[in-house]
C-alpha positions in Angstrom: 104.3 183.2 79.3 105.1 184.6 82.7 102.4 186.4 84.5 102.4 190.1 85.0 102.5 191.9 88.3 99.2 191.6 90.2 97.8 188.7 88.1 96.2 186.1 90.2 98.2 182.8 90.4 95.8 180.6 92.4 96.4 177.6 90.1 100.1 177.4 90.9 99.7 177.9 94.6 99.8 174.1 95.4 103.4 174.0 94.2 104.4 175.9 97.2 102.6 173.8 99.8 104.4 173.5 103.1 106.4 176.8 102.7 105.7 179.6 105.1 104.5 182.7 103.0 106.9 185.6 102.9 104.1 188.1 103.6 103.3 186.3 106.9 106.9 186.3 108.0 107.2 190.0 107.1 104.2 190.8 109.3 105.6 188.8 112.2 108.9 190.7 111.9 107.1 194.0 111.8 105.3 193.3 115.0 108.5 192.2 116.7 110.3 195.3 115.7 107.5 197.4 117.0 107.7 195.7 120.3 111.5 196.0 120.4 111.3 199.8 120.0 109.1 200.0 123.0 106.0 201.1 121.2 103.4 201.3 124.0 100.4 201.8 121.7 97.7 199.4 122.7 96.3 197.0 120.0 92.8 197.3 118.7 90.2 195.1 120.4 90.0 191.6 118.8 86.2 191.4 119.1 85.8 194.4 116.9 86.7 192.4 113.8 85.9 188.9 115.0 83.0 188.5 112.6 84.5 190.3 109.6 88.0 188.7 109.8 87.1 185.4 108.2 85.5 187.2 105.2 88.7 189.1 104.6 90.5 185.8 103.9 90.3 184.1 100.6 89.0 180.9 102.1 86.1 182.7 103.7 85.2 184.6 100.6 85.3 181.4 98.6 83.1 179.6 101.2 80.4 182.3 101.0 80.5 182.4 97.3 80.1 178.6 97.0 77.2 178.5 99.4 75.3 181.1 97.4 76.0 179.2 94.2 74.8 175.9 95.7 71.5 177.6 96.9 70.8 179.1 93.5 71.5 175.8 91.8 69.1 174.0 94.2 66.3 176.6 93.6 66.8 176.5 89.9 66.7 172.7 89.8 63.4 172.7 91.9 61.8 175.3 89.6 62.8 173.4 86.5 61.5 170.1 88.0 58.1 171.7 88.8 57.8 173.1 85.3 58.9 169.8 83.8 56.3 168.0 86.0 53.6 170.2 84.6 54.7 169.6 81.0 54.9 165.8 81.7 51.4 165.9 83.3 49.8 167.6 80.3 51.6 165.2 77.9 50.5 162.2 80.0 46.9 163.4 80.0 46.9 163.8 76.2 48.4 160.3 75.7 45.9 158.7 78.0 43.0 160.4 76.4 44.1 159.2 72.9 44.8 155.7 74.1 41.3 155.3 75.8 39.5 156.9 72.8 41.3 154.7 70.3 40.8 151.6 72.4 37.1 152.2 72.8 36.7 153.2 69.1 38.2 149.9 67.9 36.4 147.7 70.4 34.2 144.9 68.9 30.6 145.9 68.5 31.0 149.7 68.3 30.2 149.9 64.6 27.0 147.8 64.8 25.9 149.7 67.9 26.3 153.0 66.0 24.2 151.6 63.2 21.5 150.3 65.6 18.1 152.1 66.1 19.1 153.1 69.7 22.9 153.5 70.0 22.6 155.1 73.4 21.1 152.0 75.0 24.0 149.9 73.9 26.9 152.3 74.2 26.1 154.3 77.4 26.7 151.3 79.8 29.9 150.4 77.9 31.2 153.9 77.9 30.6 154.3 81.7 32.3 151.0 82.5 35.3 152.0 80.4 35.4 155.5 82.0 35.5 154.0 85.5 38.1 151.4 84.7 40.5 153.7 82.8 40.2 156.7 85.2 39.3 159.3 82.6 36.7 161.9 83.2 34.4 161.2 80.3 34.0 159.0 77.2 31.6 160.4 74.6 30.4 158.5 71.6 28.8 160.7 68.9 27.7 160.5 65.3 29.4 162.2 62.4 27.4 165.4 63.1 28.6 165.7 66.7 25.4 164.6 68.5 26.3 162.7 71.7 25.2 159.1 72.2 26.9 158.8 75.6 28.0 161.1 78.4 28.7 160.8 82.2 25.9 163.3 82.7 22.8 161.7 81.1 21.0 165.0 80.4 23.7 166.0 78.0 23.1 163.0 75.8 21.6 164.1 72.5 23.3 167.5 72.6 26.1 168.7 70.3 29.6 167.9 71.3 31.8 170.8 72.4 35.1 170.5 70.6 36.9 170.1 67.2 35.7 167.2 65.2 36.6 168.2 61.6 40.0 166.4 61.4 38.5 163.3 63.0 35.8 163.1 60.3 38.7 163.0 57.8 40.1 160.0 59.6 42.6 161.8 61.9 43.1 161.9 65.6 42.4 165.3 67.3 43.9 166.3 70.7 43.2 169.7 72.4 43.5 171.4 75.7 40.3 173.1 77.0 39.0 174.6 80.2 35.8 172.8 81.1 33.5 172.9 84.0 35.6 170.4 85.9 38.8 172.4 85.2 41.6 172.3 82.5 41.6 169.0 80.7 43.0 167.2 77.7 40.5 165.6 75.3 41.0 163.5 72.2 38.7 162.7 69.3 39.2 159.6 67.2 37.1 158.3 64.2 35.2 155.0 64.2 35.4 153.4 60.7 33.6 150.4 59.2 35.2 147.7 57.2 35.3 149.9 54.1 37.2 152.6 56.0 34.2 155.0 56.1 33.9 157.1 59.2 30.6 156.1 60.9 31.1 157.8 64.2 33.4 159.5 66.7 34.7 158.7 70.1 36.1 161.4 72.5 37.8 160.8 75.8 39.1 163.4 78.2 40.9 163.7 81.6 41.7 166.6 83.7 45.3 167.6 84.1 45.0 167.8 87.8 44.1 164.1 88.0 47.4 163.2 86.3 49.5 165.7 88.2 48.5 164.4 91.6 51.2 161.7 91.3 53.8 164.4 90.8 52.4 166.4 93.7 52.8 163.4 95.9 56.5 163.3 94.9 57.2 167.0 95.7 57.9 166.4 99.4 60.4 163.8 98.5 61.9 166.1 95.9 62.3 169.0 98.4 63.7 166.6 101.0 66.3 165.4 98.5 67.1 169.0 97.6 67.6 169.8 101.3 69.9 166.9 101.7 71.8 167.9 98.5 72.1 171.4 99.8 73.5 170.1 103.1 76.0 167.9 101.4 77.0 170.7 99.1 77.5 173.1 102.0 79.5 170.4 103.7 81.7 169.9 100.7 82.1 173.6 100.3 83.2 173.9 103.9 85.7 171.1 103.3 87.0 172.8 100.2 87.3 176.1 102.1 89.2 174.5 104.9 91.6 172.9 102.4 92.0 176.3 100.6 92.7 177.9 104.0 95.4 175.4 104.7 96.9 175.8 101.2 96.9 179.6 101.5 98.1 179.5 105.2 95.3 181.9 106.1 96.7 184.7 104.0 94.7 187.7 103.1 94.5 188.6 99.3 96.9 191.5 99.8 99.5 189.3 101.5 99.1 186.7 98.7 99.5 189.4 96.0 102.7 190.6 97.7 104.1 187.1 97.9 103.5 186.4 94.2 104.9 189.8 93.2 108.2 188.6 94.6 107.9 185.3 92.9 107.1 187.0 89.6 110.2 189.2 89.9 112.4 186.2 90.5 110.9 184.3 87.5 111.5 187.3 85.2 115.0 187.9 86.4 116.5 184.4 86.0 118.2 183.5 82.7 116.9 179.9 82.8 113.5 178.7 81.6 111.2 177.4 84.3 108.2 175.2 83.6 105.7 173.7 86.1 103.6 170.9 84.8 100.8 169.1 86.7 100.3 165.4 87.0 98.0 165.3 83.9 100.7 166.9 81.7 99.1 170.4 81.6 101.3 173.4 81.8 100.7 175.5 85.0 103.6 178.0 84.8 106.1 179.1 82.2 108.4 182.1 82.7 109.5 184.5 79.9 112.8 182.6 79.3 111.0 179.3 78.9 108.5 180.9 76.5 111.3 182.3 74.5 113.3 179.1 74.3 110.3 176.9 73.4 108.5 179.6 71.4 105.3 178.9 73.4 102.0 180.5 72.2 100.5 183.3 74.4 97.7 181.0 75.8 100.0 178.1 76.7 99.2 177.9 80.4 96.5 175.4 81.1 97.0 173.4 77.9 98.5 170.0 77.6 102.2 170.0 76.7 101.5 167.9 73.6 99.3 170.7 72.3 101.9 173.5 72.5 103.8 172.7 69.3 107.1 171.9 71.0 109.5 169.2 69.9 108.1 165.6 70.5 111.0 164.5 72.7 110.7 167.7 74.8 106.9 167.1 75.2 107.5 163.5 76.1 109.9 164.4 78.9 107.6 167.1 80.3 104.5 164.9 80.2 106.2 161.9 81.7 107.6 163.7 84.7 110.7 161.5 84.6 113.9 162.7 86.3 116.4 164.3 83.9 119.7 165.9 84.6 121.3 168.1 82.0 119.6 166.1 79.2 120.4 167.6 75.8 117.3 168.1 73.7 116.7 169.8 70.4 114.0 172.5 70.2 113.8 174.2 66.9 117.3 175.6 66.2 118.4 175.5 69.8 120.0 172.9 71.9 118.7 172.9 75.4 120.0 171.4 78.6 117.0 170.2 80.5 116.6 169.3 84.2 113.4 167.8 85.4 112.3 166.9 89.0 108.9 165.7 90.4 107.0 167.9 92.8 105.4 165.2 94.9 108.5 163.9 96.7 107.6 165.6 100.1 103.8 165.3 99.9 103.4 168.0 97.3 100.9 167.9 94.4 101.6 165.6 91.5 103.6 167.2 88.7 107.1 168.2 87.8 109.4 171.3 87.6 111.7 171.7 84.7 114.5 174.1 84.0 115.9 174.9 80.6 119.3 176.2 79.7 120.3 177.4 76.2 123.3 175.4 75.0 123.1 176.5 71.4 126.8 177.4 71.3 127.6 173.7 71.8 125.5 172.8 68.8 128.2 173.0 66.2 130.5 170.8 68.3 127.8 168.3 69.0 126.8 168.3 65.3 130.3 167.3 64.3 130.4 164.6 67.0 127.1 163.3 65.7 128.3 163.3 62.1 131.4 161.4 63.2 129.3 158.9 65.2 127.0 158.3 62.2 130.1 157.8 60.0 131.5 155.2 62.3 128.2 153.5 62.6 127.9 153.4 58.8 131.4 151.9 58.5 130.6 149.4 61.2 127.4 148.3 59.4 129.3 148.1 56.2 131.9 145.8 57.8 129.1 143.6 59.1 126.6 143.7 56.3 128.8 143.6 53.2 130.4 140.3 52.1 128.0 137.9 53.9 128.0 135.6 50.8 130.5 134.6 48.1 128.2 135.9 45.4 129.2 138.9 43.3 125.8 140.3 42.7 124.6 139.8 46.3 127.7 141.5 47.6 127.2 144.5 45.3 123.6 144.7 46.4 124.6 144.7 50.1 126.8 147.8 49.3 123.8 149.5 48.0 121.6 148.5 50.9 124.2 149.9 53.4 124.8 153.2 51.7 121.1 154.0 51.0 119.7 156.3 52.4 122.2 157.2 55.1 125.0 158.2 52.6 123.4 158.4 49.1 119.9 158.3 47.7 120.9 156.0 44.8 123.8 153.5 44.4 124.8 151.7 41.2 127.5 149.1 40.9 129.1 148.0 37.6 131.8 145.4 37.2 133.8 144.2 34.2 132.2 141.3 32.4 135.1 138.8 33.0 134.7 139.4 36.8 131.3 137.7 36.7 133.0 134.6 35.3 135.6 134.6 38.0 138.3 136.1 35.7 140.3 139.3 36.1 139.5 142.3 33.8 141.6 142.3 30.6 144.9 144.2 30.6 143.8 146.3 27.6 141.8 149.3 28.6 138.1 148.7 28.3 135.1 150.5 29.7 132.5 147.8 29.0 130.8 146.7 32.3 127.7 144.9 33.5 125.4 146.4 36.0 125.1 144.1 39.0 123.3 146.2 41.6 120.9 149.2 41.8 119.5 150.5 45.0 117.7 153.7 45.9 115.0 155.4 48.0 112.5 154.9 45.2 111.8 151.9 43.0 110.9 153.9 39.9 114.5 155.1 39.3 115.9 156.2 35.9 119.0 154.1 35.9 119.9 151.1 33.7 118.5 147.9 35.1 120.6 145.0 36.6 122.1 142.8 34.0 122.5 145.6 31.4 125.8 145.6 29.6 127.1 149.3 29.4 129.9 150.6 27.3 130.8 153.8 29.2 132.2 156.7 27.1 135.6 158.1 28.0 134.1 161.4 29.1 131.9 159.8 31.8 133.0 159.7 35.5 132.7 155.9 35.5 135.1 155.5 32.6 137.6 158.0 34.1 137.5 156.5 37.5 137.8 152.9 36.1 140.7 153.9 33.9 142.7 155.9 36.4 141.8 153.8 39.4 140.8 156.9 41.5 137.6 158.5 42.6 135.7 161.1 40.6 133.3 163.7 42.1 130.8 165.7 40.2 129.3 168.1 42.8 126.7 169.6 40.3 125.5 167.3 37.6 123.4 170.1 36.1 126.5 171.9 34.8 128.7 168.8 34.2 128.6 167.7 30.5 130.7 164.6 30.3 128.2 162.2 31.9 125.4 163.5 29.7 127.0 162.3 26.5 126.5 158.6 27.6 122.7 158.9 27.2 121.3 162.4 26.9 117.7 161.2 27.2 118.4 159.2 30.3 120.5 162.0 31.7 117.5 164.4 31.4 115.3 161.9 33.2 117.8 161.7 36.0 117.9 165.4 36.4 114.1 165.5 36.4 114.2 163.0 39.3 116.2 165.5 41.3 119.6 163.8 41.0 122.2 166.5 41.2 125.5 165.2 42.6 127.7 162.1 42.0 130.7 160.3 43.4 132.3 157.4 41.4 134.7 155.1 43.2 136.6 152.3 41.5 136.3 148.8 43.0 140.0 148.3 43.6 141.1 145.1 45.3 144.6 143.7 45.5 145.8 146.1 42.8 143.1 145.1 40.3 140.2 147.4 39.3 137.1 145.2 39.1 134.5 147.9 38.4 133.0 151.1 39.7 130.5 152.1 42.4 128.5 155.3 41.8 126.8 157.2 44.6 124.0 159.6 43.5 122.3 162.3 45.7 118.8 163.7 45.1 116.8 164.4 48.2 119.6 166.0 50.1 120.1 169.5 48.5 123.8 169.6 49.6 126.3 168.4 47.0 128.9 165.8 47.8 132.2 167.1 49.1 135.7 165.8 49.8 134.7 164.4 53.1 132.0 162.4 51.4 134.6 161.1 48.9 136.7 159.7 51.8 133.7 158.0 53.3 132.6 156.5 49.9 136.2 155.2 49.3 136.1 153.5 52.7 132.8 151.9 51.9 133.9 150.7 48.5 137.2 149.3 49.8 135.2 146.9 52.0 132.9 145.9 49.1 135.8 145.6 46.6 137.6 143.0 48.8 134.4 141.0 49.2 133.7 141.2 45.5 137.2 140.0 44.7 136.8 137.1 47.2 133.5 136.3 45.4 135.3 136.5 42.1 138.0 134.1 43.2 135.4 131.7 44.6 133.4 131.9 41.3 136.5 131.0 39.4 137.2 128.0 41.6 133.6 127.1 41.5 133.5 127.2 37.7 136.7 125.2 37.5 135.2 122.6 39.8 132.0 122.4 37.9 133.9 122.1 34.6 136.0 119.4 36.0 133.1 117.5 37.5 131.1 117.7 34.3 134.0 116.4 32.4 134.3 113.5 34.7 130.6 112.6 34.7 128.9 110.6 31.9 128.4 112.7 28.8 125.3 110.7 28.0 123.6 107.4 28.7 124.9 104.3 27.0 122.7 102.3 24.7 121.1 99.4 26.6 117.7 97.8 26.8 117.6 96.6 30.4 116.2 99.8 32.0 114.5 103.1 30.9 116.7 105.7 32.7 116.3 109.4 33.5 118.7 111.4 35.7 119.4 114.8 37.1 122.7 116.2 38.4 122.6 119.6 40.1 125.9 121.0 41.5 125.8 122.9 44.8 125.6 126.7 44.6 128.1 127.3 47.4 130.7 124.8 46.4 130.8 121.8 44.0 130.8 118.5 45.7 131.8 115.0 44.6 128.5 113.3 43.8 128.4 111.1 40.7 126.4 108.4 38.9 126.9 105.8 36.2 124.8 103.5 34.0 127.1 100.7 32.8 126.0 98.0 30.3 127.1 94.5 31.4 127.2 91.1 29.5 124.0 89.2 29.1 121.8 92.4 28.5 122.4 93.3 32.2 123.1 96.8 33.4 124.9 98.3 36.4 123.5 101.4 38.2 125.9 103.4 40.4 125.4 106.4 42.6 128.2 107.8 44.8 129.0 110.7 47.1 132.4 112.1 48.1 132.9 114.0 51.3 133.7 117.7 50.9 133.5 120.4 48.2 135.7 122.0 45.6 138.3 120.8 43.2 139.6 118.0 45.5 136.1 116.5 45.8 135.6 116.6 42.0 139.0 115.0 41.4 138.3 112.3 43.9 135.0 111.6 42.3 136.7 111.1 39.0 139.1 108.6 40.5 136.4 106.6 42.2 134.2 106.6 39.0 137.2 105.4 37.0 137.8 102.7 39.5 134.2 101.5 39.4 134.3 101.4 35.6 137.5 99.3 35.7 136.0 96.9 38.3 132.9 96.4 36.3 134.9 94.9 33.5 135.6 92.0 35.9 131.9 91.5 36.1 132.0 91.2 39.9 128.9 91.1 42.1 128.1 94.3 44.0 129.6 93.3 47.4 132.9 92.2 45.9 133.1 95.4 43.8 132.5 97.6 46.8 135.2 95.5 48.7 137.7 96.3 46.0 136.7 99.9 46.0 137.1 100.1 49.8 140.6 98.7 49.5 141.4 101.3 46.8 140.2 104.2 49.0 142.1 102.9 52.0 145.3 102.7 49.9 144.8 106.2 48.5 144.2 107.6 52.0 147.4 105.9 53.3 149.4 107.4 50.5 148.0 110.8 51.1 148.7 110.6 54.8 152.3 109.5 54.3 152.9 112.5 52.0 151.3 114.9 54.5 148.6 115.8 52.0 145.0 116.8 52.6 143.5 114.5 49.9 141.9 111.9 52.3 138.6 110.6 50.9 137.5 108.3 53.8 133.8 108.6 54.3 132.8 108.4 50.6 129.5 106.5 50.0 128.4 104.3 47.1 125.3 102.3 46.0 125.9 99.7 43.4 123.1 97.7 41.7 123.0 95.1 38.9 119.7 94.4 37.1 119.1 91.4 34.9 116.2 91.9 32.4 116.0 88.1 31.8 115.1 87.2 35.3 114.0 90.6 36.6 116.4 90.2 39.6 118.2 93.3 41.0 121.2 92.7 43.2 122.3 95.7 45.3 124.9 96.6 47.9 125.7 99.8 49.6 128.6 101.4 51.4 127.2 104.0 53.8 124.8 105.3 51.2 121.1 106.3 51.7 118.6 103.6 50.9 117.1 103.5 47.4 113.3 103.9 46.9 111.2 101.3 45.1 107.9 102.4 43.5 105.5 99.6 42.8 103.3 99.3 39.8 100.4 100.6 41.9 102.4 103.7 43.1 103.2 102.3 46.5 106.6 103.5 47.7 109.0 101.7 50.0 112.7 102.0 50.8 114.7 98.9 50.0 115.9 97.1 53.1 119.6 96.8 52.2 122.2 95.6 54.7 124.1 98.6 56.1 127.7 98.8 54.9 130.4 101.2 56.3 131.5 104.2 54.2 134.4 103.6 51.9 137.8 103.7 53.5 136.8 102.6 57.0 137.4 98.9 56.4 136.8 96.1 58.9 133.3 95.1 57.9 132.3 93.2 54.8 129.7 94.3 52.4 126.5 92.3 51.8 124.2 91.8 48.8 120.5 92.1 48.7 118.5 90.6 45.8 115.1 92.1 44.9 112.6 91.1 42.2 111.5 94.1 40.2 108.0 94.0 38.8 106.8 95.4 35.4 105.8 99.0 35.7 107.9 99.6 38.9 110.7 102.1 39.4 114.0 102.0 41.1 115.0 105.5 42.5 118.7 106.1 43.5 119.9 109.5 44.9 122.4 111.2 47.1 121.8 112.7 50.5 121.8 116.3 49.1 118.3 115.6 47.9 116.7 114.7 51.3 119.0 116.3 53.9 119.1 120.0 54.4 120.4 122.3 57.1 116.9 123.4 58.1 115.2 120.1 57.3 115.7 116.7 59.0 116.5 113.8 56.7 113.3 111.9 57.9 111.2 114.8 56.7 113.1 114.7 53.4 112.4 111.0 53.0 108.7 111.6 53.6 108.6 114.3 51.0 110.4 112.0 48.6 108.0 109.2 49.2 105.0 111.6 48.6 106.6 112.8 45.3 107.1 109.3 44.1 103.7 107.9 44.9 102.3 107.9 41.4 101.7 104.8 39.3 102.7 104.4 35.6 104.7 107.6 35.3 107.6 108.1 32.9 111.1 108.3 34.4 111.6 111.9 33.2 108.4 113.1 34.7 109.3 111.4 38.0 112.6 113.3 38.1 110.8 116.6 37.5 108.2 115.9 40.2 110.9 114.9 42.8 112.9 118.1 42.2 109.8 120.3 42.3 109.0 118.8 45.8 112.4 118.7 47.4 114.8 121.2 45.7 115.7 123.8 48.2 115.8 127.6 47.5 119.5 127.7 48.0 121.2 124.4 47.4 124.1 123.7 49.7 125.1 120.2 48.4 125.2 118.3 45.2 122.1 116.4 44.1 122.1 113.3 42.0 118.8 111.6 41.1 118.7 108.4 39.0 115.3 106.9 38.1 115.2 103.5 36.4 112.2 101.7 35.0 113.1 98.0 34.5 112.5 96.4 31.1 112.0 92.7 30.6 113.1 90.4 27.7 110.3 88.4 26.1 110.4 84.6 26.2 110.8 84.5 22.4 114.0 86.5 22.8 115.7 83.7 24.8 116.6 80.2 23.8 118.4 77.7 26.1 119.6 74.1 25.7 121.3 71.6 28.0 124.4 70.0 26.4 125.3 66.4 27.3 128.9 66.0 28.4 129.9 64.3 25.1 131.8 65.8 22.1 129.3 64.2 19.7 126.5 66.3 21.2 128.0 69.5 19.6 126.5 68.7 16.2 123.0 68.4 17.7 123.3 71.7 19.4 124.5 73.4 16.2 121.4 72.1 14.5 119.1 73.5 17.2 120.9 76.8 17.1 120.5 77.0 13.3 116.8 76.3 13.6 116.3 79.0 16.3 118.2 81.6 14.3 116.1 80.8 11.3 113.0 81.5 13.3 114.5 84.8 14.5 115.3 85.7 10.9 119.0 85.7 11.5 120.0 83.4 8.7 123.1 85.4 7.9 124.4 85.0 11.4 124.0 81.2 11.4 127.6 80.3 10.2 129.3 82.7 12.6 127.1 81.6 15.5 127.7 77.9 14.8 131.4 78.4 14.7 131.6 80.4 18.0 129.3 78.1 19.9 131.1 75.0 18.6 134.4 76.3 19.9 132.9 77.4 23.3 131.0 74.1 23.8 134.0 72.0 22.8 136.3 73.8 25.2 133.7 73.3 28.0 133.4 69.6 27.3 137.2 69.2 27.1 138.4 71.4 30.0 135.4 71.9 32.3 132.9 69.9 34.2 129.1 69.3 33.7 126.5 70.4 33.7 126.9 72.5 30.5 124.2 74.8 29.2 123.9 77.0 26.2 121.8 80.2 26.0 121.1 82.6 23.1 119.7 86.1 23.8 118.4 88.3 20.9 118.8 91.9 22.1 120.7 94.7 20.5 123.3 92.0 19.7 123.1 88.3 19.6 124.5 87.0 22.9 125.9 83.5 23.0 126.5 82.1 26.5 128.0 78.7 27.5 128.0 77.9 31.2 129.7 75.1 33.1 130.4 74.1 36.7 134.2 74.8 36.5 135.8 78.0 37.9 138.8 77.7 35.5 138.9 80.6 33.1 140.1 80.0 29.5 143.0 82.1 28.2 143.5 83.4 24.8 146.5 82.0 23.0 148.4 82.9 19.9 149.2 79.6 18.2 152.3 79.1 16.1 152.1 78.2 12.5 152.8 74.5 13.1 150.6 74.2 16.3 147.5 72.0 16.0 145.5 73.6 18.7 145.1 77.0 20.5 143.2 78.7 17.8 139.6 78.3 19.1 139.3 81.4 21.4 141.3 83.4 18.9 138.6 82.7 16.3 136.0 83.6 18.9 137.7 86.9 19.6 138.0 87.7 15.9 134.3 86.9 15.1 132.7 88.5 18.2 132.3 92.2 19.1 133.1 91.3 22.7 133.7 88.2 24.7 134.6 87.4 28.2 134.0 85.3 31.3 131.9 85.9 34.4 131.8 83.8 37.5 128.6 82.6 39.2 127.9 80.7 42.4 127.6 77.5 40.2 130.7 78.0 38.1 131.3 80.4 35.2 129.8 81.7 32.0 131.8 82.3 28.8 129.9 84.8 26.6 130.3 86.4 23.2 128.3 89.1 21.5 127.8 88.9 17.8 126.3 91.7 15.6 122.8 91.1 14.3 123.6 92.3 10.8 
């Protein structure tokens, strides 16, 4: 508050330092006017008031007052010190008496001396020696009746002790102040006890207080000297303060200062701007009436820190900081104030600041509208940035809720038609069944249906009306609206109990298709939704609807690609006994890729293991994967070694790319990778070759993991470099692990780190293939999978020696009969008597053809596996051809008979020649 007329303003005087006081100038002008008028009156003599003039000034009065205060303080301190010294002397005398008495009473030999026939003879010398050494005035030893055994004056020995001994006889220590013949003294009486605790005597020690206080007396001159020095320093400081005060008041007398501040007070009351003066510590020095009114300051505001005045935090921060402000708009209560703030120490003034306040409340309505428009634009900007960051329907709906809460609504629910989640458009027939995909609000314990709930909205609800008409519906007051309550009366009551009172429902309309509805609920804001809010809600939902439709289209394409890919992948594993296989195929979450695998049985109980990866994602990648997988299946019928098969596959990819390029299409597949392996359970050999694929892992029987050192081949379609084979010998109990790069290579993880994690997950001995797959995925599967993952784990199996029979055949037609006999004997041992005739016939034809058309050496092998496999090998590379002999032809029926009797037959080429094989059923 502003000060009244005549109220002293001494604290704010430093703010006007350097200015010449108005009263002084008035006095100078008055004297000059008097001289100009020719006033010849002589001035009063200066000496008359020479002594009293300094006392008329404020600085002189302050100086005298401070000197008197300092003198009184010094006198009071001296008196208090003397009194304290007396108290300390008395306490010190008492403590010393007790200490000497207790020490003497507990000295060795005191109890026996008291119990001796002549205690005085023993104790008197000891007591006197102790008295002299301790500086006390007496040490008296007495019996329990108070009769003295010792005393500094020998003639008092045997007389009764003068003092209180009752408490000491009870085992206590007694201290008392008495006036003896040697002056005031403190004496103490302590008991002397034997081993059983019985009091057998008393010891008293005493010392005069004057003897203790002599040390204090010796310190009094020092004390008074220090007091004199302190008085001198205080007077010097007072003089310095007085001189400073004289400079600050410019030597004005109290009347002159009062007159000057009366003019200042009139000005402060007259202006229509608030004026505040704050010191460097943030304390309010001055506030005029207008400032008190605008800020609603308490009556005792001056002298308090600005943070303690109850004003707005931003206003308090500005005043306390002292920073420069020019027409800064700040809110204070229901007023909008324009604030200017300037420091006061620019020209050597005291630290602090001066602030002026101007009421700009009339601009509040305009600024409020501008702020609302700014918030609306900011909300729409955030919606454009924050909605649609992924191609996931539920995530996009949740982003809408996160943007709208709490800046626009207190709760947001999003419901979409069920076909939308599958990537389809809502059905043409009118249906109000939807699935809740997002719920967001200011509180977690909301009364709404949970995410994933299927809801059949009644026709009377705002959601059904908005979804059916494709337009927004507003319910300003849900308490009086009845249509929405019919959906679930109990839940509606819970929602009202939570304070929800207003609703806007906006359809998710994108590209002419209504996908669902978004509902905005208000609870904490007491104001209901209005038409302006409807416009803002529609703008928010338009952005979300387009993103949800994009996610729906992506979901449709993703589902189509997944369906296509699953249809092109193996439906199940074929029956074979070469390896124990487990696999995992996981399509990417953000777009299906072209990874594939295959387990293909080969002749001779062998098996081919294939893992491949096509570049890219989507339908094209899935279709390309199907083409490559089909090509590999066709090439395996030729029973080619891995390097030759990859060579044929590389030529196929090159031809496909050339055709696509010539048609201007985008179906190039250059860069696809493949790993092809053939395992033979008879020998335990595994032959592998790779085309740009990641290296397979080998897990030994002891759990040791290493990555196979395969020759590097280029990805498919690049051409120019041949592919090379690598042959490995697999041990019983080992595992061969084949995979695609999606397992070990992630955006936020280097492939080397992935390979280390894979090796750690595989480092376990004697673990089933299925458990190995689970362990690998648990260790390496990312939270959000960005690429396809294929994992194929094979545990090699081995054929026992008694499952294989081999014979060398002489290059002589007559040897066929001997081989038939050996085969018959072997089949009999295997218990396959029923297959003897068929096997003899097939082998006779194959051996005869080899002797007739091929070259030696000729070898026959029988393998008893799931089928009976007959193999005849020779050194020729000429392949036999199946002929259909005419009725009158003598030859050409041998291979025809073999084809009719065998389930399968064929030819495979080796480095030594070829092998003609046939598979016969066991039963």
